[in-house]
C-alpha positions in Angstrom: 71.6 75.6 -26.8 71.3 72.3 -28.7 71.2 70.4 -25.0 68.7 73.0 -23.9 66.4 72.1 -27.0 66.5 68.8 -26.8 65.6 68.3 -22.6 62.8 70.8 -23.5 61.7 69.0 -26.4 61.9 65.4 -23.9 59.5 67.9 -21.2 57.4 69.0 -23.8 57.0 65.2 -25.1 56.7 63.6 -21.1 54.0 66.0 -20.4 51.8 65.5 -23.7 52.1 61.5 -23.0 50.9 62.7 -19.5 48.1 64.1 -20.4 47.2 62.1 -23.3 47.0 59.1 -20.7 44.5 61.0 -18.0 42.2 62.2 -20.7 42.2 58.4 -21.8 41.7 57.5 -18.4 38.6 60.1 -18.1 37.6 58.4 -21.3 37.0 55.2 -19.9 35.9 56.5 -16.8 33.3 58.7 -18.4 32.2 56.5 -21.5 33.5 53.2 -21.2 32.7 52.0 -17.9 29.7 53.9 -17.5 27.3 50.7 -17.9 29.8 48.9 -15.2 28.9 51.9 -12.5 25.7 51.9 -13.7 24.7 48.6 -13.1 27.1 48.7 -9.8 24.8 52.2 -8.7 21.4 49.8 -9.5 22.8 47.3 -7.1 23.1 49.6 -4.4 19.6 50.8 -5.0 17.8 47.7 -5.3 17.9 44.7 -3.2 17.0 41.1 -4.6 15.0 38.5 -1.9 14.7 34.8 -3.1 11.2 33.7 -2.5 11.5 30.4 -1.2 8.4 27.8 -2.1 6.4 25.6 0.1 7.5 21.6 -0.5 4.7 20.2 -1.9 2.5 17.5 0.5 2.1 14.0 0.0 -1.5 12.3 0.0 -2.5 8.7 -0.5 -5.3 8.7 -2.9 -8.0 9.4 -0.9 -6.3 12.8 0.7 -5.1 11.2 3.7 -1.4 13.3 4.5 1.7 11.5 4.2 3.9 14.1 4.4 3.2 17.5 5.1 4.8 21.0 6.6 4.5 21.7 9.9 4.1 25.4 10.7 6.2 26.7 13.2 8.9 29.8 13.2 12.8 30.4 12.9 14.7 32.9 15.2 17.4 35.1 13.7 19.7 37.8 15.0 20.6 41.0 13.4 24.3 40.8 12.2 27.6 42.8 13.6 26.7 42.3 17.1 29.2 42.2 19.3 30.6 39.3 21.0 28.8 40.4 24.6 25.7 41.3 22.9 25.3 38.1 21.2 26.3 36.8 24.3 22.9 38.2 25.8 20.8 37.2 23.3 21.9 33.5 23.3 21.3 33.7 26.7 18.0 35.4 26.2 16.8 32.8 23.9 17.9 29.8 26.1 15.6 31.4 28.8 12.8 30.6 26.3 13.7 27.6 24.6 15.8 25.7 27.2 16.5 22.7 24.8 18.1 24.6 22.1 21.8 24.0 21.7 23.4 27.1 22.5 27.0 26.5 21.1 25.1 25.9 18.0 23.3 29.3 17.8 27.2 30.8 18.3 28.3 28.4 15.6 25.6 29.6 13.2 25.9 32.7 13.7 29.7 33.5 13.4 29.8 31.2 10.3 27.2 34.3 8.7 28.6 37.2 10.0 30.5 39.7 8.4 31.0 43.5 7.7 29.3 42.7 4.1 26.5 40.8 5.8 24.0 43.3 6.3 20.7 40.9 6.6 19.7 38.7 9.6 21.4 35.7 10.4 19.0 32.3 11.0 20.3 30.8 14.7 17.6 28.8 14.8 16.0 26.7 12.2 12.5 25.7 13.5 10.3 26.4 16.7 6.9 24.8 16.4 4.0 27.0 16.5 2.6 26.2 19.6 5.9 26.7 21.6 6.3 30.0 20.3 2.8 31.2 20.5 3.1 31.5 24.2 6.5 33.9 24.1 6.1 35.7 21.0 4.7 38.8 22.3 7.7 39.2 24.9 10.5 38.0 22.3 9.5 40.2 19.3 10.5 43.8 21.3 14.1 42.7 21.6 15.3 44.8 18.6 18.3 42.4 18.1 15.8 39.4 17.4 13.9 38.8 14.8 11.3 35.7 14.2 10.3 34.6 10.7 7.2 31.9 10.0 9.0 28.7 9.2 8.2 25.2 8.2 9.4 21.4 9.3 9.0 18.4 7.4 6.4 16.5 9.2 5.5 12.8 8.8 1.8 12.0 10.2 2.0 8.2 10.5 5.4 8.2 11.6 6.2 4.3 10.4 3.9 3.4 7.9 5.2 3.1 4.5 8.2 4.8 5.4 10.4 2.9 3.2 8.2 4.0 0.0 7.4 8.0 1.5 11.5 8.3 2.2 12.2 11.6 4.1 14.1 15.0 3.7 17.6 16.0 5.1 19.4 19.0 4.8 21.3 19.8 1.5 24.7 19.7 1.5 27.5 20.7 -0.7 27.0 17.8 -3.2 23.0 18.1 -3.3 23.7 22.1 -4.4 25.6 21.4 -7.1 23.1 19.0 -8.4 20.3 20.5 -7.5 21.0 24.8 -7.0 17.3 25.0 -5.8 18.4 23.3 -2.3 20.8 25.7 -1.4 17.5 28.2 -0.6 15.4 25.4 0.3 18.3 24.2 2.7 16.4 20.5 2.3 16.6 18.2 0.0 14.8 14.6 -0.5 17.1 11.6 1.0 15.0 8.3 0.3 12.0 6.6 -1.4 9.5 9.2 -3.2 10.7 12.3 -1.4 14.2 11.3 -3.0 12.6 10.3 -6.5 10.1 13.3 -7.2 12.4 15.9 -5.2 12.6 18.6 -8.0 8.6 18.4 -8.4 7.9 18.5 -4.6 10.2 21.4 -4.0 8.9 24.1 -6.7 10.7 26.7 -8.3 11.7 29.6 -6.5 10.9 33.0 -7.1 12.1 36.3 -6.9 11.2 40.1 -5.4 13.3 43.3 -6.4 13.0 46.2 -4.3 14.3 49.3 -4.0 16.2 50.6 -0.9 17.8 53.5 0.7 21.3 54.0 2.2 20.3 52.3 5.6 19.1 49.4 3.2 15.5 50.5 4.1 12.7 48.3 1.4 10.7 51.6 -0.6 8.8 50.0 -3.2 8.7 46.2 -4.9 9.9 46.8 -8.1 9.6 43.5 -9.6 8.0 39.8 -8.2 8.3 36.3 -9.9 5.9 34.1 -7.3 7.3 31.0 -6.5 5.9 28.0 -7.8 3.4 26.0 -5.3 1.4 23.4 -7.3 3.5 20.9 -6.2 1.8 18.0 -4.2 1.8 14.8 -5.0 -0.7 12.0 -4.8 -0.1 8.5 -4.5 -2.0 5.5 -5.4 -1.9 4.1 -2.0 -4.6 3.4 0.2 -3.4 3.9 4.0 -7.1 1.9 5.2 -5.3 -1.1 3.6 -1.9 -0.3 4.3 -2.8 -0.4 8.2 -4.1 -3.5 7.8 -1.0 -4.9 6.3 1.3 -3.4 9.3 -1.1 -5.2 11.4 -0.8 -8.1 10.1 3.5 -7.6 10.0 3.1 -6.4 13.6 5.7 -9.0 14.7 6.9 -10.4 11.4 9.9 -9.4 8.8 9.3 -9.1 5.1 7.3 -7.4 2.3 4.0 -7.3 0.7 2.7 -5.6 -2.5 -1.0 -4.9 -3.6 -0.9 -4.2 -7.1 -3.7 -3.0 -10.0 -2.6 -5.9 -12.5 -3.8 -3.8 -15.6 -2.4 0.0 -14.6 0.7 -1.4 -12.1 -1.2 1.4 -9.7 0.4 0.2 -6.1 -2.4 0.1 -3.5 -0.1 -1.2 -0.5 3.6 -1.6 0.1 5.2 -2.2 3.1 8.8 -3.6 3.6 9.2 -4.7 7.5 10.2 -3.4 10.2 10.0 -0.1 9.7 11.0 3.2 11.5 10.1 6.4 12.5 10.7 8.8 9.6 10.3 12.1 11.8 13.4 10.7 13.2 15.7 11.7 10.3 14.0 15.1 10.0 16.7 17.7 11.3 19.2 15.1 11.7 18.8 11.6 13.3 20.5 11.0 16.8 23.7 8.6 17.0 21.6 6.8 19.8 18.5 6.3 17.4 21.0 5.7 14.3 22.9 2.9 16.4 19.7 1.2 17.3 18.2 1.3 13.5 21.7 0.4 11.9 22.7 -2.6 14.6 19.3 -3.9 14.5 19.7 -7.6 13.0 16.0 -7.5 10.9 17.1 -4.6 9.1 14.4 -2.0 9.2 16.4 0.8 7.1 17.0 -2.4 4.5 14.1 -1.3 1.3 13.1 -4.8 1.3 10.4 -4.1 -1.6 13.1 -3.4 -4.4 16.7 -3.6 -2.5 16.7 -7.0 -0.9 17.1 -9.9 -3.0 15.6 -13.5 -2.4 15.5 -16.9 -3.9 11.9 -17.1 -5.6 11.3 -20.9 -4.6 8.3 -22.2 -6.4 6.5 -19.1 -6.9 8.9 -19.1 -10.1 7.4 -22.7 -11.4 4.6 -20.5 -14.0 6.9 -19.3 -15.5 9.3 -22.2 -15.8 5.9 -24.1 -17.0 5.4 -21.9 -19.5 9.1 -22.6 -20.9 8.2 -26.0 -20.8 5.1 -25.7 -23.3 7.5 -24.0 -25.8 10.5 -25.7 -25.5 10.2 -29.1 -23.9 8.3 -30.9 -26.3 5.1 -31.4 -23.8 1.7 -29.7 -23.6 -0.7 -28.8 -20.5 -2.2 -32.6 -20.9 1.0 -34.5 -20.8 1.7 -36.4 -17.7 5.0 -37.9 -16.9 6.3 -39.7 -13.2 6.9 -37.6 -10.7 8.6 -39.7 -8.0 10.2 -38.8 -4.8 13.4 -37.9 -6.8 15.5 -38.0 -9.3 19.0 -39.2 -9.4 21.9 -37.6 -11.6 25.7 -38.0 -11.4 25.4 -40.2 -8.2 23.2 -37.2 -6.7 19.7 -37.3 -5.4 17.5 -34.4 -6.2 14.4 -35.0 -3.7 10.4 -33.6 -4.2 9.5 -31.8 -1.1 7.2 -34.4 -0.2 8.9 -37.9 0.3 6.2 -40.2 -1.2 6.2 -38.6 -4.7 3.4 -37.3 -6.7 2.5 -40.4 -9.0 1.9 -39.3 -12.5 1.7 -34.9 -12.9 1.0 -32.6 -15.8 1.5 -28.9 -15.6 -1.7 -27.7 -13.4 -1.2 -30.5 -11.0 2.5 -29.6 -10.7 1.9 -25.9 -10.0 -1.1 -26.5 -8.0 0.5 -29.4 -5.4 4.3 -28.0 -6.3 5.8 -31.1 -7.7 9.6 -30.5 -7.9 10.6 -33.6 -9.6 7.9 -32.7 -12.4 10.2 -29.4 -12.6 13.5 -31.6 -12.2 12.6 -33.2 -15.2 11.3 -30.8 -17.9 14.4 -28.2 -17.0 16.7 -30.6 -18.6 14.8 -31.0 -21.6 13.9 -27.0 -22.0 17.5 -26.0 -21.2 18.8 -23.6 -19.3 19.2 -20.5 -22.5 15.8 -21.1 -23.2 14.6 -21.0 -19.2 16.1 -17.7 -18.5 14.9 -16.3 -21.8 11.5 -16.7 -20.9 12.3 -15.3 -17.1 13.4 -12.3 -18.3 10.8 -11.7 -21.1 8.6 -11.7 -17.7 10.5 -9.0 -15.6 13.5 -11.2 -13.9 17.0 -9.9 -14.4 15.7 -6.2 -15.0 14.6 -3.2 -13.6 10.6 -3.3 -13.0 10.6 0.6 -13.5 8.8 1.5 -10.0 9.3 4.8 -9.1 11.6 4.4 -6.1 15.4 4.9 -6.3 18.2 2.4 -6.7 15.8 -0.8 -7.7 18.1 -4.0 -7.6 17.6 -6.3 -10.9 18.1 -9.3 -9.5 19.9 -12.7 -11.1 18.7 -14.7 -13.6 21.9 -17.2 -13.7 22.7 -19.3 -17.1 25.4 -20.5 -18.4 27.6 -17.2 -19.9 26.3 -15.7 -16.4 28.0 -18.5 -14.0 31.4 -17.9 -16.2 31.5 -14.3 -15.8 31.1 -14.3 -12.3 33.0 -17.7 -11.4 34.9 -18.6 -14.4 32.8 -22.1 -14.3 31.4 -24.3 -16.8 27.5 -24.7 -16.1 25.9 -27.9 -15.0 22.6 -29.9 -15.5 22.6 -29.8 -11.5 22.4 -25.9 -11.6 19.5 -26.1 -14.1 17.8 -28.6 -11.6 17.8 -26.5 -9.0 17.5 -23.4 -11.0 14.0 -25.1 -12.0 12.7 -24.6 -8.7 13.9 -21.2 -7.9 16.9 -21.8 -5.6 20.8 -21.7 -6.3 22.0 -18.6 -7.7 18.6 -17.1 -9.1 17.6 -13.7 -6.9 14.9 -11.4 -7.5 12.8 -8.9 -5.4 9.0 -8.7 -4.2 8.6 -5.9 -6.6 9.7 -8.5 -9.5 7.3 -10.9 -8.0 4.3 -8.7 -8.2 5.0 -7.8 -11.4 5.3 -11.3 -12.7 2.5 -12.2 -11.4 0.4 -9.3 -12.9 1.5 -10.9 -16.3 0.3 -14.2 -15.6 -2.9 -12.4 -14.6 -3.5 -10.1 -18.0 -0.9 -11.1 -20.1 1.0 -7.9 -20.3 3.7 -6.3 -17.5 2.5 -3.2 -16.1 4.8 -0.9 -14.4 4.8 -0.6 -11.1 4.1 3.1 -9.7 3.2 5.1 -6.3 2.7 8.4 -8.1 -1.1 8.9 -9.4 -0.8 12.7 -9.9 1.1 15.4 -10.2 -0.4 18.7 -8.8 -3.0 18.7 -11.5 -1.6 16.2 -14.1 -2.1 12.5 -14.0 0.9 10.0 -14.0 0.5 7.8 -16.8 2.4 4.3 -17.4 1.3 1.7 -19.7 1.9 -1.7 -19.7 4.2 -3.7 -21.5 3.5 -6.1 -24.5 6.1 -8.7 -23.4 4.8 -12.3 -24.7 4.4 -14.1 -27.7 1.1 -15.7 -29.3 1.9 -19.0 -28.2 2.8 -17.8 -24.3 0.2 -15.7 -24.5 -2.4 -18.9 -25.0 -1.2 -20.8 -22.6 -1.6 -18.3 -19.6 -5.0 -19.5 -18.9 -3.3 -23.1 -18.1 -1.3 -21.7 -15.5 -4.1 -19.8 -14.2 -5.8 -22.5 -13.6 -3.1 -24.4 -11.5 -2.8 -20.9 -9.3 -6.4 -21.2 -8.7 -6.6 -25.1 -7.7 -3.6 -24.1 -5.3 -5.6 -22.1 -3.8 -9.2 -23.5 -3.9 -9.3 -27.1 -4.1 -7.9 -29.4 -1.5 -4.2 -30.7 -2.1 -3.4 -27.1 -3.4 -0.6 -26.1 -1.5 -2.1 -22.6 0.0 -5.4 -24.3 0.3 -5.8 -24.6 4.1 -4.2 -21.4 4.5 -6.3 -19.1 2.3 -9.9 -20.3 3.4 -12.1 -17.5 3.9 -11.5 -15.1 1.5 -14.6 -13.0 0.3 -13.4 -13.6 -3.6 -12.0 -16.1 -5.6 -8.5 -15.9 -5.1 -5.4 -17.5 -7.6 -2.4 -18.1 -6.0 1.1 -20.0 -5.7 3.3 -20.4 -3.0 6.8 -20.7 -2.6 9.3 -22.1 0.4 13.1 -20.1 -0.2 15.7 -21.6 1.6 18.6 -19.6 3.6 21.3 -22.7 3.9 21.6 -25.5 1.5 19.9 -28.4 2.9 22.1 -31.7 1.7 19.9 -33.8 -0.6 21.3 -37.2 1.1 19.1 -36.2 3.9 15.8 -38.0 3.2 14.4 -37.1 6.7 14.4 -33.0 6.8 14.7 -31.1 10.3 11.5 -29.1 10.8 11.5 -25.7 9.9 10.0 -24.7 13.3 13.0 -26.7 15.0 15.8 -25.0 13.2 17.0 -21.1 14.5 15.5 -18.8 13.4 17.4 -16.8 11.0 18.3 -19.9 9.2 14.9 -21.0 8.8 13.2 -20.6 5.0 11.8 -17.3 3.5 8.1 -18.2 3.1 6.6 -16.6 -0.2 3.0 -16.5 -1.4 1.8 -14.7 -4.6 -1.7 -14.2 -6.2 -3.9 -12.3 -8.5 -8.0 -11.8 -7.2 -10.6 -12.2 -8.8 -9.4 -15.3 -10.1 -11.9 -15.2 -13.4 -11.6 -11.4 -13.6 -8.3 -10.5 -12.4 -7.9 -7.0 -10.9 -5.0 -7.0 -8.0 -2.2 -8.8 -7.6 -1.1 -9.7 -3.9 2.4 -10.5 -2.9 3.7 -11.8 0.4 7.1 -12.2 1.6 7.5 -13.7 5.0 11.4 -13.5 6.3 12.1 -17.1 8.1 8.4 -17.9 7.7 9.3 -21.2 7.0 7.2 -22.5 4.4 5.0 -20.4 1.7 1.6 -21.4 2.8 2.5 -19.5 6.3 1.9 -15.8 4.1 -1.7 -17.1 3.2 -3.4 -15.4 6.2 -1.9 -12.0 5.2 -3.2 -12.8 1.9 -6.6 -13.4 2.6 -6.6 -10.2 5.1 -5.7 -8.2 1.7 -8.0 -10.1 -0.3 -11.0 -9.4 2.0 -9.8 -5.8 2.6 -9.9 -5.0 -1.1 -13.9 -6.2 -1.2 -14.4 -4.2 2.1 -13.4 -1.3 0.7 -15.1 -1.8 -2.5 -12.0 -2.1 -5.1 -13.8 -6.0 -5.7 -17.4 -6.8 -6.3 
């Protein structure tokens, strides 16, 4: 009996435990899990659709379109098609559009098709409106094929300002991680302003929540947030002037910049040769990519901000400012400037074999007197010179709104020791004084430096003029001390005489300007010419890629500066060669009402 009682108690205890477990489970299912299953049921009754904004247009200052969205259509198939049915639909689309890659369509479909996917699957991203219009009525009769409106980025000017505008491309996994909106838009800015202002241009996604039935059919809209589309970007570029620059560089390589000296607005900016932006939308072909990447003139390189060049003699105004402050001279001090100076058994020659006699600062700028700078650079000292040049914007980013701007090099003893583990010599100072050696700049830095000389303030170069309904705001930087500002008129006078007085290095090349010009030429050697060579080979006799780069930079008009113009001709031989382009751009400013 005792054994039976114990067994009976065990059975009763087990029975009670089982019932307690069942009661607890019922409690969890009916009370605790209510919220979870309610949300699950809600998901089964509603559908959320992401609303994708249209990418903002990019326009020039006059409303001329630079980047727009071409209207067209995309093609989708219903999900869960059997292989035979899928092949039939592929054949149907192929009969209408023979140029479409059929294996790519199958790949796109199978990548997204699953038993859990009840949404149509996109197999063709874009068909132009004109092509679809002809067969639209026939294609939509097929119940397994859907046609939806779509857009594709289009650059109406093809090549013009290509390095500034940039292009969009397909968003990859890394892009989606950094910019979740690109998961829905499918594209993202890859270069230029398309990349710099991608967040603004792409807008903000919206959504629509709809009630659906068991067949996933839409019944009504429960909630909706429209996508943000006030995202057009207006640039300071004027395409009328840009086209004039493009024509001037038709058979040349280099860069040109026209900039408002007070605001930093860039009116013209070209890096040459350019490339067709439309080739990159949707993916560039191997043949076109190879042709661009193997081109010795580097069409893919943005020479405005991503290429470095010795500044040559265009830096002599900055050197002169340092001399006035640190070399114990003033603007009226005249020194002997013979054909060369000798240092350590080495001759540092002037560009003019006979020398220049006696020179003051204005003459040294006007005639680009090398020996003047050789001599006074030793007195001023490289550290003082380097500090003044850095004040004027060299060796640092200008702040221009283009990605990956280079900073260049302002060499000094600390830099040389860190870079090469070698001490600085006086000869290094001498060659730096005429913008050669390790001294490297970008054309954008030269444009900013020119504007600083013209106004006394360093503007921040920029292309963005308005974002939707809001104006951009860039304040120029006050970088010079009072003494330096007081001497700018001397530098300006030297530049005016370089363009407008006989004997000036640019005089014969800048005749015909409709407004008074102030400018400075520069020749940046590509290969070093031994100083012992007295009679140098003419640049025109050299192999093309060994010829010097030609600089000319200036502002207009002389008395009341409004615009800086910087021209770089790669392998252009001498700075004066860029003079006709400088005049063309100055006259274009006059003709289109920028100057009076």
